[in-house]
N, C-alpha and C positions, 0 to 999 in steps of 0.2 A: 570481776569477771563479769563487771554491769553489762546486763540487756546482751549476753551472746549469747546466739546455739546453742548447742548442741558438738554442731558439725564444728565452729567456732572455736570450743572449747576444746578439743579432741585435734583441734589443729594446731593453738596458740600454748597447751600445754607443756611444750618439750622445754617450751622457753623458763618455765621452773623449775624441772626436775632436774633434780645434780647428783653427783657420786652414782651412787648402785640404784639407785631411779632412771637417771640418765640413762644407764647402761641397758636397764632391761628394759628400759622405755626403746633401744636402738633394736634392739632383737625383738620386742614382739607389736612394736606397732603397723606393722604390715598386714598386721590378722586383726587388727580391735580395730571398728568400724564405727562402731559409735560406744557416744559417753557412755552410757548405762554397761556397758560391758568392759569399758577403763574403770572404770569405781568399782565394780564386781575382783577384776583382775587383778590392782593393788592391792585392797581389804586379803585377797590370800594370798598374792605374797609377800606381803609387806605388814597386812596387819591393820589396826584401826591405830597406832604412832604414826604410820605413813597417813595417814588421812586426815590424822589432826593437823600436820605439816601442810599437808593442801588444801585446809581448808583456814586455817594460820594465814597461807599468802594467798587464797583470796582475801579475807577480809581484809589484809593489808592496804590492797589496791581496788576493793569495791567501793565503787562511784555511783552517785544516784542520777540516772539520763534524767534529759531531760523534760522525754514522757514519763517518766516512771512514777507512779502514785506513791508518794511518801509513807502509807500501809505496807504496798508493797516491798520497799526499803528496806523499809523497820524489822520486818516479818519476815526476810535473805538477811540483814546485820545479824539477827538475835538468831536465826539458824546455824548463822556459821561460830554465832560467840559460844553457843552449846556443843557444836563438833571440837570444838577450841580446847573449851572448858565448861565442861555443864555447872562449876560451879563458880563460874568469873566473877566478878566484884559487881555490883548495877554503871557504879563509876564510869569501870574500867570497858561497861559494853558502849554507856554515854559517848564515851571518847571517842570509839572507832564509827556511832553514829553519827554525830558530828561535824569527822574527820569527812565523809564522805557526804553530805547531803550537798544537794546543790543549793545555790543562795538562786532566788527569785529574786 
């Protein structure tokens, strides 16, 4: 979700939700108006496993944008890696970092 603002994240999240999460979102999407309220609701309903899955989806698709500083990109990837697996190997973190870095 590179450089998406919270409104865009909330709009596009439905593309990534599947099964129970998709059905849940269909029922509650009208009442959830902010990204923070979405994440709070997901934790409340699905627990940390779904948060890990969501973080993994973000990690798979996250790309550095043209004007995004490398440090900001690095910090975001590391944050997502920690959400997915706090004990993730450094070699795997490096793969994710290299997969989405912008070639200049």
